[in-house]
Each structure stands twice: as C-alpha cells, then as structure tokens.
C-alpha positions in Angstrom: 88.2 -136.3 -51.5 89.7 -138.9 -53.8 88.1 -139.8 -57.2 87.2 -143.2 -55.8 85.5 -141.7 -52.8 83.5 -139.4 -55.0 82.4 -142.2 -57.2 81.3 -144.3 -54.3 79.4 -141.4 -52.8 77.6 -140.7 -56.1 76.7 -144.4 -56.5 75.3 -144.6 -53.0 73.6 -141.2 -52.7 69.9 -141.6 -51.9 67.4 -140.3 -54.5 64.2 -138.5 -53.6 62.4 -141.9 -53.6 59.6 -142.7 -51.2 58.9 -146.0 -49.3 55.5 -146.3 -47.7 54.9 -148.7 -44.8 51.4 -150.0 -44.2 49.9 -147.9 -41.4 49.1 -149.8 -38.2 45.6 -150.2 -36.9 44.1 -148.9 -33.7 46.4 -149.2 -30.7 49.3 -150.4 -32.9 47.4 -153.5 -34.1 47.8 -155.1 -37.5 47.3 -152.9 -40.5 44.2 -154.8 -41.6 42.5 -154.2 -45.0 42.6 -150.4 -44.5 46.4 -150.4 -43.9 46.9 -152.7 -46.8 44.8 -150.5 -49.1 46.8 -147.4 -48.0 50.1 -149.2 -48.6 49.1 -150.3 -52.1 47.4 -147.2 -53.3 49.3 -144.3 -51.7 52.5 -145.1 -53.6 50.5 -145.2 -56.9 48.9 -141.9 -56.1 52.4 -140.5 -55.4 53.6 -141.8 -58.7 50.7 -140.1 -60.5 51.8 -136.9 -58.7 55.3 -137.2 -60.0 57.0 -138.6 -56.9 59.2 -141.7 -57.3 57.5 -144.0 -54.8 58.3 -147.7 -54.4 55.3 -149.9 -55.3 54.1 -152.1 -52.4 54.9 -155.2 -54.5 58.5 -154.2 -54.7 58.7 -153.3 -51.0 57.5 -156.8 -50.2 60.1 -158.3 -52.6 62.9 -156.3 -51.1 61.9 -157.6 -47.6 62.2 -161.1 -49.0 65.5 -160.3 -50.6 66.8 -159.0 -47.3 65.6 -162.1 -45.5 63.3 -160.1 -43.2 60.4 -162.2 -41.9 59.6 -160.4 -38.6 57.5 -157.3 -38.1 57.6 -156.1 -41.7 56.0 -152.8 -40.9 58.5 -151.7 -38.2 60.5 -148.5 -38.7 63.8 -150.4 -38.6 62.8 -152.7 -41.4 61.4 -149.7 -43.4 64.7 -147.9 -43.1 66.5 -151.0 -44.3 64.2 -151.2 -47.3 64.8 -147.5 -48.1 68.5 -148.0 -47.9 68.3 -151.1 -50.1 66.5 -149.2 -52.9 68.3 -145.9 -52.5 65.2 -144.0 -51.3 65.4 -141.1 -49.0 61.9 -140.8 -47.5 60.1 -143.3 -45.4 56.4 -142.8 -44.7 54.8 -144.5 -41.7 51.7 -144.0 -39.6 48.5 -145.4 -38.3 44.7 -145.3 -38.8 41.8 -145.3 -36.4 38.1 -145.8 -36.9 35.5 -144.3 -34.5 32.2 -145.7 -35.8 32.3 -144.8 -39.5 34.8 -141.9 -39.0 38.2 -142.8 -40.3 41.4 -141.0 -39.4 44.7 -141.6 -41.1 47.9 -140.1 -39.6 51.2 -140.3 -41.5 54.7 -139.0 -40.8 57.6 -138.8 -43.3 61.1 -139.6 -42.1 64.1 -138.3 -44.0 66.4 -141.4 -43.6 69.5 -139.4 -44.5 69.0 -136.4 -42.2 67.3 -138.6 -39.6 64.7 -135.9 -39.4 60.9 -136.3 -39.0 58.7 -134.3 -41.2 55.4 -132.6 -40.3 52.6 -135.0 -39.3 50.0 -135.4 -42.0 46.4 -136.2 -41.0 43.3 -136.9 -43.1 39.8 -137.7 -41.6 36.4 -138.4 -43.0 33.8 -141.1 -43.5 35.2 -144.6 -44.1 33.7 -144.7 -47.6 35.8 -141.6 -48.4 39.0 -143.6 -48.0 40.0 -142.9 -51.6 39.7 -139.2 -51.2 41.7 -139.3 -48.0 44.5 -141.2 -49.7 44.4 -138.6 -52.5 44.7 -135.7 -50.1 47.6 -137.4 -48.3 49.4 -138.0 -51.6 49.0 -134.4 -52.6 50.7 -133.3 -49.4 53.4 -135.9 -49.5 54.2 -135.2 -53.2 55.1 -131.6 -52.2 57.7 -133.1 -49.8 59.1 -135.8 -52.1 58.8 -134.7 -55.7 61.2 -131.9 -57.0 58.4 -130.6 -59.2 55.0 -132.0 -58.2 52.6 -132.3 -61.1 49.8 -129.7 -61.0 47.1 -132.1 -62.3 45.0 -134.0 -59.7 46.6 -137.0 -58.1 43.7 -138.8 -59.9 41.9 -142.1 -59.5 42.0 -142.7 -55.8 38.9 -140.5 -55.2 37.2 -141.8 -58.3 37.5 -145.5 -57.4 34.3 -146.9 -55.9 34.7 -147.7 -52.2 33.6 -151.3 -52.8 36.6 -151.7 -55.3 39.1 -150.2 -52.9 37.8 -152.4 -50.0 38.0 -155.5 -52.2 41.6 -154.6 -53.0 42.5 -154.2 -49.4 40.8 -157.4 -48.3 42.5 -159.3 -51.1 45.9 -158.1 -50.1 45.6 -159.5 -46.5 44.4 -162.9 -47.7 46.7 -165.8 -46.6 47.1 -167.6 -50.0 47.8 -166.4 -53.5 44.7 -167.8 -55.1 42.4 -166.0 -52.6 44.3 -162.8 -53.2 43.9 -163.2 -57.0 40.2 -163.9 -56.7 39.8 -160.8 -54.4 41.7 -158.6 -56.9 39.4 -159.8 -59.7 36.4 -158.8 -57.6 37.9 -155.4 -57.2 38.3 -155.2 -61.0 34.7 -156.5 -61.5 33.5 -153.5 -59.6 35.8 -151.0 -61.3 37.4 -152.6 -64.5 39.7 -149.7 -65.2 41.5 -149.7 -61.9 45.2 -149.6 -62.6 46.3 -150.1 -58.9 44.4 -153.4 -58.8 45.5 -154.4 -62.3 49.2 -153.9 -61.5 49.2 -155.9 -58.3 47.1 -158.6 -59.9 49.5 -158.9 -62.8 52.5 -159.0 -60.4 50.8 -161.7 -58.4 50.0 -163.8 -61.5 53.6 -163.4 -62.6 54.9 -164.5 -59.2 52.7 -167.6 -59.4 54.0 -168.5 -62.8 50.8 -167.6 -64.7 52.7 -165.5 -67.3 50.0 -165.5 -70.0 47.3 -164.5 -67.5 49.6 -161.7 -66.3 50.1 -160.4 -69.8 46.3 -160.5 -70.3 45.9 -158.3 -67.2 48.6 -155.9 -68.3 47.0 -155.5 -71.7 44.0 -153.8 -70.1 46.0 -150.9 -68.7 45.7 -147.6 -70.5 48.8 -146.5 -72.5 51.1 -143.7 -71.3 52.4 -142.5 -68.0 52.8 -143.1 -65.2 52.5 -146.9 -65.4 53.3 -147.8 -69.0 57.0 -148.4 -68.5 56.4 -150.5 -65.4 53.8 -152.6 -67.2 56.1 -153.1 -70.2 59.0 -154.2 -68.0 56.8 -156.8 -66.3 55.4 -157.8 -69.7 59.0 -158.5 -70.8 59.5 -160.7 -67.8 56.4 -162.6 -68.7 57.7 -163.1 -72.2 60.9 -164.6 -70.8 58.7 -166.9 -68.6 56.9 -168.0 -71.7 60.1 -168.8 -73.5 59.7 -165.9 -75.9 63.3 -164.6 -75.5 63.4 -162.9 -78.9 60.3 -160.8 -78.2 61.7 -160.0 -74.8 65.0 -158.9 -76.3 63.2 -156.5 -78.6 61.1 -155.1 -75.8 64.0 -154.5 -73.5 66.1 -153.0 -76.3 63.3 -150.5 -76.8 63.1 -149.6 -73.0 66.9 -149.3 -73.0 66.7 -146.8 -75.8 64.5 -144.7 -73.7 66.4 -145.1 -70.4 69.1 -147.9 -70.0 68.5 -148.6 -66.3 70.4 -151.5 -64.7 67.2 -153.5 -64.4 66.4 -153.2 -68.1 70.0 -154.1 -69.1 69.9 -157.1 -66.7 66.7 -158.6 -68.1 67.8 -158.0 -71.7 71.0 -159.9 -70.8 68.8 -162.8 -69.8 67.1 -162.7 -73.1 70.5 -162.6 -75.0 71.7 -165.6 -73.0 68.6 -167.6 -73.9 69.1 -166.7 -77.6 72.7 -168.0 -77.7 74.5 -168.9 -79.9 72.3 -166.8 -82.3 72.8 -163.7 -80.1 75.6 -162.5 -77.9 76.6 -159.6 -75.7 74.9 -160.6 -72.4 78.1 -160.0 -70.3 78.5 -156.6 -72.0 75.0 -155.6 -71.0 75.6 -156.7 -67.4 78.8 -154.7 -67.2 76.8 -151.7 -68.3 74.3 -152.5 -65.6 77.0 -152.6 -63.0 78.2 -149.2 -64.2 74.8 -147.9 -63.4 74.2 -149.8 -60.2 77.6 -150.9 -58.9 76.4 -152.4 -55.6 73.2 -154.1 -56.9 73.0 -157.5 -55.1 72.0 -159.6 -58.0 74.5 -158.4 -60.6 77.7 -160.1 -59.5 76.0 -163.5 -59.9 74.3 -162.4 -63.1 77.6 -161.3 -64.7 79.5 -164.4 -63.4 76.9 -166.7 -64.9 76.8 -164.9 -68.2 80.6 -165.1 -68.5 80.4 -168.8 -67.7 77.8 -169.4 -70.4 80.0 -167.4 -72.8 83.0 -169.5 -72.0 85.0 -166.9 -70.1 85.8 -169.1 -67.1 88.4 -166.8 -65.6 86.0 -163.9 -65.6 83.2 -166.1 -64.3 85.3 -167.2 -61.3 86.0 -163.6 -60.3 82.4 -162.6 -60.3 80.9 -165.8 -58.9 83.4 -165.7 -56.0 82.2 -162.2 -55.3 78.6 -163.4 -55.4 79.3 -166.2 -53.0 81.4 -164.0 -50.7 78.5 -161.6 -50.2 75.7 -164.1 -50.4 77.1 -167.3 -48.8 73.6 -168.8 -48.6 72.9 -168.5 -52.3 72.9 -172.1 -53.4 72.7 -171.3 -57.1 75.7 -169.0 -56.9 77.7 -171.8 -55.2 76.7 -174.5 -57.8 77.6 -172.1 -60.6 80.9 -171.4 -59.0 81.6 -175.1 -58.6 81.0 -175.6 -62.4 83.3 -172.7 -63.3 85.9 -174.1 -60.9 85.7 -177.6 -62.5 86.0 -176.1 -66.0 89.1 -174.3 -64.7 90.6 -177.7 -63.5 90.2 -176.7 -59.8 88.4 -180.0 -58.9 88.9 -179.9 -55.2 87.5 -176.4 -54.7 84.7 -177.3 -57.1 83.7 -180.2 -55.0 83.8 -178.0 -51.9 81.4 -175.5 -53.5 79.2 -178.3 -54.8 78.8 -179.8 -51.4 78.0 -176.4 -49.9 75.4 -175.9 -52.6 73.8 -179.3 -52.0 73.7 -178.6 -48.2 71.7 -175.5 -49.0 69.5 -177.1 -51.6 69.3 -180.9 -51.8 68.0 -180.7 -55.4 71.4 -179.5 -56.5 73.2 -182.7 -55.2 72.6 -184.4 -58.6 74.0 -181.4 -60.5 77.7 -181.9 -59.7 78.6 -181.9 -63.3 76.2 -179.3 -64.7 77.1 -176.6 -67.1 76.0 -173.7 -69.4 73.0 -175.6 -70.6 71.4 -175.1 -67.2 69.2 -172.0 -66.8 70.3 -170.3 -63.6 69.8 -166.7 -64.8 67.4 -164.7 -62.8 64.6 -162.5 -64.2 63.7 -159.3 -62.5 59.9 -158.5 -62.3 60.5 -154.8 -62.1 63.2 -152.1 -62.4 63.0 -151.5 -58.6 63.8 -155.2 -57.9 67.5 -154.5 -57.9 68.5 -153.9 -54.3 71.7 -152.4 -53.0 74.1 -154.9 -51.2 74.8 -153.1 -48.0 78.0 -155.2 -47.3 79.5 -154.5 -50.7 78.6 -150.8 -50.3 80.2 -150.7 -46.9 83.3 -152.3 -48.2 83.5 -149.9 -51.1 83.2 -147.0 -48.6 86.0 -148.4 -46.6 88.2 -148.8 -49.6 87.5 -145.3 -50.7 88.4 -143.9 -47.3 91.6 -145.8 -47.3 92.4 -144.6 -50.7 91.6 -141.1 -49.7 93.9 -141.4 -46.6 96.9 -142.3 -48.7 96.7 -139.2 -50.8 
C-alpha cells in the first residue's frame, strides 16, 4: 500500500466512539420522553464509564449539518452520523411499558464489521429508569471502552425520577423556550445534575444567550469527565460575547492539554477577531487540517482566514474547495466572490456573488464585502467537526490510483 493510501486509511479509521439513537416507543412509535431521556443520559453514563460516546446535542447538530430532516432515529441516519464523527458503534433499540413496568432493549451495531452485538435488556419499575440506564451503560461500556473504569457509572441511579422525567419531557418540547424552562425544572429538583446542566447550557448557547450559558456551566463540578467539554463551550460563549482575548487564552490552555482540530479551529476564530494585534489563525487551521483532514468546516475556515490575512491566492484555493463540496453554502460562495474580486477576477466574482444571493437574499447587498465582515464559524463542541464524506471518498480514490501506479 502506498504512503498516501496509508495516510488516508489512518485519517478515516473509525475510533471506538459510540452513537446512541433514541429508542423507539411501543410498536415502533415515537421515542417520547422516555426515549429522549435515554438518548440524553445514556451517552453521559457511558462517558463516565470511560467510553467516548457522542453527546445527544452533538448528534442532533450532526444531523443538521448532514441536512437530514426525515426519520432522525432510523438506523440509516444513525450510520451516517457514526461515519460523520468517526465512531464505530451505533446503539439503537426500543422501550415498552406494561403498567408501571418498563423494559428497555438495546442492540449495538459495529458499523465497520456490519455486525450486530448481543441484545441488552433492562427491566424494572418506571421510577427506576435511572438505574436501568446505569446498568445498560455498564454493559455497553464493556463493549465500547478499551479499559472501562471500575468505579460506578454514577449519577443516573442517584438522580431523582422527577428530575429525569422533567429532563425527558423538556427535550421533546417543540420550542426552545419551553425546553429551557423544562430543563430548569429538572435542575430545581436536582440542582447538581450535570446531564441537565450540559444540555441546558448548550441550548442557551444555541439561542444566543451566552452569558446565561456561562452561568449554567459555572455550576458544574470541576474535573472529569465533563470539565473539558464545559470549558470548550465556555470559550464559544466568550467568543459570542465579544471576549476574543479571553477565548484565545482558554483555547490555548486546552490546546496545551490536547490540540484537537476543534480547539485549534476555535482558537483561530479568536485570533482572527484579535487582528491586527494577533496573528497565526491560518497556521492554527492548517494544524487542525493535519489532525482532521476531511473535516467539513475546515476548508472554508482556512480559506476565510487566509482572505482576512491578505493571502488571496491561498484563500481562492481553499474557498473553491469549500464551494466544490458544499455548493449550497452561501457564506462560502460570498467569501469566494470577495477573494476573486481582490484577485481581479471580476466576472467569476459576480457569478459567485449571484449564486450566494440566490441562496441567501441578505447577501445581495454584500457584493463588495471584505475582511471586516465576520464570516468565521464558532464550534460549540469538539465533536462538532464532521467528516465530509465526499472529500473522504475522493481521497480514497486518489490514494487507490496512486497505489495502482506503483
């Protein structure tokens, strides 16, 4: 195998990560509040046990990034999510309620080997839902974590049933404000409930209430397993509040511990917003691409950073890549049009500007925009970087062709 093929294989190799789908209700019906509670708290219990599970908030964001609006709990969409985040294990199942007796049945699927694992079942009174989730997490952690932690999965069994139910009911509410109020009710019942705190902070962030999100995050206890996730989101809130210098310091500290692509990408946003006093955004994004070569957001991020830094030739290369693989990305097209205009390619610039305006009418007035605009995108979590399947497939094809010529 050629070096190129080996590098591509290494970059695309799934990890031991876990994606949990909300279990369906009786007879394949909607997950309901019980399914929503399992979807939200089972990944957290797995994380406590040492398994790298994808948080439910990140699963929903990945679905949005993939443009999936259909049956979000289907096996097919679950497999797409697992592929997009480089996870290996997909967990799906169902629940049933006979009177007050609850039964939850889960099945792990190895998406690489296309092999179903042993069915896992937990049954007990409805108000023992937390203990049932804890038991399932223990069993799944043995499948998904290389070295499961010996200490108890924690918390799920200790959470009052009223708090767990309030969390589940909040998650199925139709509008954001009702979800926020429901999560606050869960925390009123059990104030030190990290699962509810994390999803509340994420929802507050998503609705632009950055100071409120930071206030929620401040109530979390320090230390693993959620401290890094909380700090990452806190940095995103700082960027939302215009505190780029504080965000830069925070992400530099996280990078010193583990320079993931997500950390480097958000620190690059902070550096862009500190220009001209700070620099190095494009360098950070090149490092991010080294770590996650097929992350969907990074070609645009690097192209935009190079444009802001005045490297129009480099910006054209990466923004064209962004538009090629995401032709419906209006901001990538408008940024490309500005880079083309700065490169004296007016006809092509107008073509991209018209395409951007057709996708987003608000961009019609920005034909002559430039680096002063803020088009950079802030990630709410490290898991928010998804793999671009088309770029990955092209890379595989190029690697195979290169291997065939040797």
